[in-house]
DOMI-428911 format. One line per 5 residues: number of its first residue (from 1); their letters; for each residue x, y, z of C-alpha. Coordinates in Angstrom, 2 decimals. Example, Ala and Ser with C-alpha at 12.3 -4.5 7.8 and 13.67 -1.06 7.14 Angstrom:
BEGIN
1> AS> 12.30:-4.50:7.80  13.67:-1.06:7.14;
// end
This chain:
BEGIN
1> MDWYH> 41.26:-6.41:11.62  39.25:-7.75:14.56  36.44:-10.23:13.99  33.69:-7.64:14.40  35.14:-5.68:11.49;
6> YIGWA> 34.27:-8.58:9.21  30.72:-8.49:10.56  30.62:-4.81:9.63  31.70:-5.54:6.07  29.14:-8.34:5.87;
11> AVLAQ> 26.48:-5.78:6.83  27.71:-3.50:4.04  27.39:-6.35:1.53  23.82:-6.94:2.71  23.11:-3.24:2.23;
16> LFFVY> 24.56:-3.41:-1.29  22.19:-6.29:-2.05  19.21:-4.15:-1.02  20.53:-1.32:-3.21  20.78:-3.76:-6.12;
21> YAARN> 17.21:-4.95:-5.46  15.97:-1.33:-5.36  17.83:-0.50:-8.58  16.38:-3.59:-10.26  12.84:-2.55:-9.28;
26> YQYVR> 13.57:0.99:-10.46  14.57:-0.31:-13.90  11.39:-2.42:-13.96  9.29:0.65:-13.21  11.00:2.71:-15.92;
31> AKFTE> 10.57:-0.03:-18.50  6.90:-0.55:-17.70  6.12:3.15:-17.54  7.55:3.85:-20.99  6.06:0.71:-22.55;
36> RKETI> 3.49:1.33:-25.29  0.01:0.47:-24.07  -2.62:-1.00:-26.38  -6.25:-0.08:-25.85  -7.81:-2.90:-27.85;
41> GRPRV> -9.58:-5.90:-26.39  -10.53:-4.30:-23.11  -12.52:-6.61:-20.82  -15.84:-5.71:-19.20  -14.95:-4.44:-15.72;
46> ALIIP> -16.90:-3.91:-12.53  -15.04:-1.38:-10.37  -15.99:-1.57:-6.67  -15.13:1.25:-4.26  -16.13:0.93:-0.57;
51> CKGLD> -16.64:4.25:1.21  -16.89:5.26:4.85  -16.92:8.89:5.86  -15.37:11.74:3.89  -11.66:11.25:3.30;
56> AHFQS> -9.32:14.12:2.53  -9.92:15.39:-1.04  -12.96:13.12:-1.26  -14.54:15.02:-4.16  -11.43:15.02:-6.36;
61> NIQSF> -10.78:11.36:-5.53  -14.27:10.28:-6.57  -14.17:12.52:-9.63  -10.98:10.76:-10.77  -12.88:7.44:-10.84;
66> LDQDY> -15.79:8.98:-12.73  -13.39:10.39:-15.30  -11.65:7.15:-16.36  -10.69:6.81:-20.02  -12.25:3.33:-20.19;
71> ENHRL> -15.45:2.75:-22.07  -16.42:-0.74:-20.97  -16.97:-0.70:-17.23  -19.45:-0.21:-14.43  -18.82:1.58:-11.16;
76> FFVVG> -20.17:0.44:-7.79  -19.82:2.65:-4.71  -20.86:0.92:-1.50  -21.37:2.21:2.04  -22.40:0.44:5.22;
81> DESDP> -25.31:2.71:6.10  -27.37:5.50:4.53  -26.46:7.73:7.49  -22.83:7.70:6.35  -22.04:11.21:5.01;
86> AFREL> -20.34:9.59:2.02  -23.74:8.27:0.85  -25.18:11.71:0.33  -21.97:13.12:-1.13  -21.69:10.27:-3.62;
91> HALRD> -25.14:11.01:-5.01  -24.21:14.67:-5.44  -20.95:13.81:-7.19  -22.65:11.28:-9.45  -25.21:13.86:-10.53;
96> KFGKG> -22.50:16.49:-11.07  -19.80:14.50:-12.88  -21.37:11.19:-13.91  -23.26:12.31:-16.99  -20.13:13.22:-18.93;
101> SRLRD> -18.27:10.01:-18.07  -17.73:6.93:-20.25  -19.28:4.64:-17.65  -22.00:2.18:-18.59  -23.55:2.35:-15.13;
106> IRILV> -22.99:4.00:-11.74  -24.57:2.52:-8.63  -24.47:3.57:-5.00  -25.19:0.62:-2.72  -25.91:0.20:1.00;
111> AGSSR> -24.52:-3.05:2.43  -25.57:-2.90:6.08  -23.39:-3.86:9.06  -20.90:-6.73:9.11  -20.97:-9.44:11.78;
116> ASSQK> -18.04:-11.66:10.78  -15.61:-9.93:8.41  -14.31:-6.38:8.35  -16.86:-3.79:7.27  -14.83:-3.07:4.15;
121> IFNLL> -14.90:-6.69:3.01  -18.60:-6.99:3.85  -19.19:-3.99:1.57  -17.04:-5.50:-1.18  -18.88:-8.82:-1.11;
126> YAYQQ> -22.26:-7.09:-1.13  -21.27:-5.13:-4.24  -19.80:-8.25:-5.85  -23.20:-9.93:-5.57  -24.71:-7.09:-7.64;
131> VPEDT> -22.32:-7.21:-10.60  -23.82:-8.30:-13.96  -23.18:-11.79:-15.31  -21.25:-10.46:-18.31  -18.51:-9.02:-16.04;
136> QVLAF> -15.03:-10.32:-16.88  -12.83:-8.48:-14.40  -13.33:-7.19:-10.86  -11.33:-4.08:-9.96  -11.12:-2.59:-6.47;
141> ADSDV> -10.09:0.82:-5.21  -10.30:2.96:-2.08  -12.06:6.28:-1.73  -8.99:7.99:-0.26  -6.87:7.74:-3.41;
146> CVQRD> -6.76:9.85:-6.54  -6.04:8.01:-9.81  -4.97:9.08:-13.27  -7.33:8.88:-16.25  -5.67:5.77:-17.69;
151> WLGRL> -5.43:3.98:-14.32  -8.13:1.36:-14.96  -6.91:0.45:-18.43  -3.36:-0.04:-17.19  -4.47:-1.98:-14.12;
156> VRPLR> -6.43:-4.66:-16.00  -3.99:-5.04:-18.90  -1.70:-7.68:-17.24  -4.73:-9.93:-16.70  -4.62:-10.85:-20.38;
161> RAKCG> -1.79:-13.23:-19.40  -3.06:-16.48:-17.88  -0.14:-16.67:-15.44  -1.15:-13.34:-13.89  -3.62:-14.09:-11.10;
166> AATGY> -3.98:-10.51:-9.90  -2.70:-7.06:-10.83  -1.92:-4.37:-8.30  -0.79:-0.83:-7.86  0.12:0.83:-4.58;
171> RWFVP> -0.37:4.12:-2.76  2.01:7.02:-2.31  1.22:9.40:0.53  1.18:13.01:-0.64  1.46:15.33:2.41;
176> IRNNL> -1.30:17.84:2.99  0.85:19.41:5.73  4.63:19.21:5.89  4.84:18.43:9.60  7.44:15.86:10.62;
181> ATLAL> 5.01:13.00:11.30  3.38:13.34:7.86  6.76:13.47:6.14  7.77:10.34:8.08  4.58:8.60:6.93;
186> SAING> 5.31:9.37:3.28  8.94:8.22:3.56  8.16:4.95:5.36  5.32:4.09:2.99  7.64:4.87:0.09;
191> AVAQS> 10.15:2.35:1.40  7.39:-0.29:1.41  6.31:0.64:-2.13  9.92:0.25:-3.27  9.81:-3.46:-2.50;
196> LGNSP> 7.32:-4.01:-5.36  8.58:-4.86:-8.82  9.36:-7.89:-10.95  9.37:-10.08:-7.87  7.71:-13.22:-6.49;
201> FNHTW> 7.29:-11.33:-3.21  4.64:-8.94:-4.57  1.35:-8.69:-2.69  -1.84:-7.05:-3.88  -2.92:-3.79:-2.30;
206> GGSMA> -6.67:-3.36:-1.84  -6.75:0.30:-2.86  -5.70:-0.48:-6.43  -6.07:-4.10:-7.57  -7.85:-6.24:-10.15;
211> VRIDD> -8.59:-9.94:-10.71  -10.45:-11.93:-13.34  -13.90:-12.78:-12.00  -13.50:-16.43:-13.00  -10.33:-16.67:-10.90;
216> FRRLG> -12.04:-14.77:-8.09  -14.68:-17.51:-7.93  -12.41:-20.47:-8.70  -10.02:-19.52:-5.87  -12.93:-19.25:-3.45;
221> IPEIW> -12.28:-15.61:-2.58  -15.92:-14.89:-1.58  -15.74:-17.74:0.97  -12.29:-16.67:2.18  -13.39:-13.06:2.57;
226> SNTLS> -16.56:-13.93:4.49  -14.63:-14.37:7.77  -11.50:-12.31:7.31  -10.20:-8.78:7.77  -7.67:-8.25:5.00;
231> DDLSL> -8.93:-8.26:1.43  -5.58:-7.88:-0.30  -3.32:-10.22:1.67  -5.88:-13.03:1.62  -6.30:-12.58:-2.15;
236> SQAVK> -2.51:-12.62:-2.62  -2.12:-15.84:-0.67  -4.88:-17.56:-2.65  -3.37:-16.46:-5.99  0.10:-17.73:-5.06;
241> RAGMK> -1.21:-21.03:-3.71  -2.78:-21.58:-7.14  0.64:-21.17:-8.79  -0.10:-17.77:-10.32  1.68:-14.48:-9.77;
246> VTFVP> 0.79:-11.02:-8.52  1.85:-8.45:-11.12  2.83:-4.99:-9.94  1.72:-2.23:-12.32  3.95:0.81:-11.64;
251> ECLVA> 1.68:3.18:-13.58  -1.05:2.37:-11.03  0.84:3.98:-8.18  -1.85:6.31:-6.79  -1.79:9.46:-4.71;
256> SFEST> -3.29:9.44:-1.22  -3.51:12.86:0.44  -2.78:12.66:4.16  -1.88:14.64:7.23  -1.12:12.87:10.48;
261> TWLKL> 0.37:13.10:13.97  2.97:10.92:15.66  0.32:9.12:17.69  -1.78:8.31:14.60  1.33:7.38:12.66;
266> FEFGR> 2.38:4.74:15.17  -1.21:3.49:15.48  -1.36:3.14:11.69  2.04:1.43:11.51  1.20:-1.08:14.22;
271> RQFLI> -2.14:-1.91:12.55  -0.60:-2.44:9.13  2.26:-4.59:10.36  0.10:-6.58:12.76  -2.21:-7.50:9.89;
276> TRVYA> 0.86:-8.56:7.90  2.10:-10.65:10.85  -1.19:-12.59:10.97  -1.81:-12.96:7.23  1.74:-13.14:5.83;
281> PCTWW> 4.14:-14.05:8.66  7.06:-14.74:6.31  6.72:-11.24:4.84  6.53:-9.79:8.35  9.70:-11.61:9.44;
286> LGMLS> 11.51:-10.50:6.30  10.52:-6.91:7.02  11.55:-7.21:10.66  14.97:-8.65:9.85  15.73:-6.15:7.10;
291> SLGSV> 14.60:-3.22:9.27  16.60:-4.46:12.24  19.61:-4.93:9.95  19.32:-1.38:8.63  19.27:0.19:12.08;
296> AGLWG> 21.78:-2.12:13.77  24.03:-2.12:10.70  24.35:1.66:10.56  24.67:2.44:14.24  26.63:-0.72:15.01;
301> TVAMA> 29.27:0.17:12.45  29.37:3.75:13.75  30.05:2.39:17.25  32.67:0.06:15.80  34.46:2.96:14.08;
306> IHAAQ> 34.42:5.03:17.27  35.84:2.11:19.25  38.57:1.58:16.66  39.55:5.25:16.91  39.65:5.15:20.72;
311> VHAGH> 41.97:2.13:20.85  44.06:3.39:17.91  43.38:0.24:15.93  44.96:-0.33:12.56  43.12:0.30:9.30;
316> IFLVA> 41.21:3.16:10.96  40.20:4.77:7.65  39.01:1.46:6.29  36.94:0.90:9.43  35.52:4.43:9.24;
321> AIPCL> 34.45:3.78:5.64  32.07:1.01:6.70  29.28:3.22:8.24  29.78:5.75:5.41  29.14:3.06:2.81;
326> FLAGQ> 26.17:1.78:4.80  24.62:5.26:4.93  25.36:5.77:1.23  23.33:2.63:0.50  20.33:3.98:2.41;
331> LARAV> 20.63:7.32:0.61  20.77:5.59:-2.78  17.60:3.62:-2.05  15.80:6.81:-0.93  16.83:8.61:-4.12;
336> LRQLI> 15.64:5.73:-6.32  12.19:5.52:-4.73  11.70:9.28:-4.96  12.65:9.18:-8.64  9.91:6.57:-9.13;
341> AGQIL> 7.30:8.76:-7.43  8.41:11.83:-9.33  8.17:10.06:-12.68  4.68:8.63:-12.13  2.93:11.23:-9.95;
346> TAHLP> 3.96:14.25:-11.99  0.75:16.16:-11.20  1.69:16.24:-7.52  5.38:17.18:-7.78  5.13:20.47:-5.83;
351> RLLPA> 3.66:18.66:-2.83  6.00:15.71:-3.18  9.21:17.77:-3.19  9.35:18.44:0.60  8.58:14.78:1.29;
356> ALADI> 11.30:13.69:-1.15  13.90:15.89:0.53  12.82:14.68:3.97  13.08:11.06:2.84  16.58:11.44:1.39;
361> LGCWL> 18.02:13.55:4.20  16.27:11.66:6.99  16.44:8.08:5.74  18.57:7.12:8.75  15.85:8.44:11.08;
366> WSIVL> 12.86:6.91:9.29  14.45:3.47:9.51  14.27:3.79:13.30  10.61:4.85:13.18  9.88:1.88:10.91;
371> LVSLL> 11.61:-0.53:13.29  9.64:0.81:16.28  6.38:0.27:14.37  7.39:-3.27:13.47  8.37:-4.10:17.04;
376> SSAFG> 5.04:-2.77:18.34  3.20:-5.11:15.97  4.92:-8.16:17.46  2.51:-8.14:20.40  -1.26:-8.54:20.63;
381> RTIRW> -3.90:-9.15:17.96  -6.36:-6.30:18.50  -6.60:-3.30:16.16  -8.92:-0.37:15.61  -9.78:0.43:12.01;
386> RGIRY> -12.16:3.21:11.02  -13.60:3.30:14.52  -14.26:-0.47:14.81  -12.18:-2.74:17.03  -11.23:-6.16:15.68;
391> RLISP> -9.38:-9.14:17.10  -7.47:-11.11:14.49  -7.92:-14.71:15.64  -6.37:-16.21:12.48  -6.18:-15.46:8.76;
396> TRTLI> -9.63:-17.04:8.37  -11.31:-15.75:11.50  -11.91:-12.21:12.74  -13.82:-11.14:15.84  -15.64:-7.79:15.83;
401> LDSPG> -15.31:-6.36:19.35  -17.39:-3.21:19.01  -18.86:-0.81:16.49  -18.01:2.85:15.98  -20.03:5.80:17.02;
406> PSPDG> -20.67:8.34:14.27  -18.17:11.18:14.06  -19.54:14.73:14.35  -18.75:15.66:10.74  -18.19:12.29:9.11;
411> HQTGP> -14.61:13.11:8.13  -11.92:10.47:8.44  -8.64:11.35:10.11  -5.31:9.62:10.16  -3.48:7.77:7.43;
416> GNRPS> -4.63:4.71:5.59  -8.02:4.07:7.17  -8.12:0.53:5.84  -5.87:-2.48:6.28  -3.37:-3.26:3.58;
421> RAT> -0.11:-5.12:3.05  3.17:-3.92:4.42  6.65:-5.31:4.46;
// end
C-alpha cells in the first residue's frame, strides 16, 4: 500500500480511540444512574437562578425548581431590573407553586446593571451576598432548563468527598420544532455532552453546578467573577488549580427546550467556542483538532478510496474499508450519546426521538457544522449575549461595549442565551 494508506489507517485508530472514550463515559453514566442514592446528611443549600426575559417553557422550568424533593434549601431568583418581564412572572409563579414546596425560603432579588462582569455573573454575586451564614453549599442553575425532582439532591451529593471541588450536570437540547437547524443544535450539543464522564477534562456548566461555599470563598471565586464573563469555566480553572476535581453527575443532565435558525445556531456556536478559546485554550485546541480530524479523516479516506479505484491500486477492498470503518465509529458514538439521553430524560422521549434519529443518520453532516463553528471562533473577541455586546480582553477582564434595548415581549430567542463551556 502507498504511504497515504497508512495515514488512513492511523485516522481509523484515532477514531477507535474516541469510540472507546465514548463507551467508557457511557458505562460511567450507566453505573452512576443506577447507583443507590442516600438521602441522609443533606447540606444546607442556597440555589441561585439568574433570570432575564421569558425563556421557552419558562413556567414549567421555574416550577421544576420549586418542586424539588429537597427539604433543606433556599431559592434565590435574581434579575437585573424590575422592568424585566421575568420579575413579574416569578412573583406569580412563587405565589402559585411556592406554598406547597419544601423550600425554607424563596426570594426574588433585583441586582441592577453590571459595569465590569457579565450581567449574569453580576446577578450571581449579588444573590451570593444575600445567602444566610449557615449555608453550606451554593448551587447554580439557569432559567431555561427543566430539572427532575431529585436534581438538587443528586447534584450536591458528590460534594461530600473532599477531593470533589465542584459538581456539574449539563444540558440537552430538546427540540420545540424539528427543523434542520434545531436538530443540528441538539446533535452538536449532544456531542459536547458526551465528552463528560470519569475524566480529568470535565468542566463545570453554569446551568447545573454546585460548590461548597467554603471552597467558593477559599478559591477566591467572588474576586475572580467580579471582572469576568464566564462563571463556569473560571470556576473550573480555579478548582483544578487547587488540585481538586470537577465531578460530572449524569443524573443532572437537564432538558433545555429550544428552537433555532441557522443564523442563530452559528452565532451561538461561535460565542460558546470563543469563550472556550479565551478561558480554556487547551480545551479549545483539543476540540479543534478532534473536529478537524473527524471531518478530514472521513472525507480524506473517501477521496483516498476513490483514487485507489481510479488507478486500480492493489488491496482495493481493504482501502475501501477505511472510510466505512471511520463512519461506523461516528455512528457508534452518536448511538451511545442518544442512549444516554434516552435513559436519563425519559419524560421527554417523544420529543427526543426525531433529534436522536437526525443525530445518528446525520452525524457525518453535523461534524462539518461543528467544525465551521469552531473555525469561526478562532477570530475576534467580541460576542453578543442576551442583547449585550462584550469584548473578552482576557480570562480576568471583560469590557461591556453596550447594553440591550428591551424586547417588545420580553421573550428570549435562540439557543443557550448564556455562556457556557464547550469542547
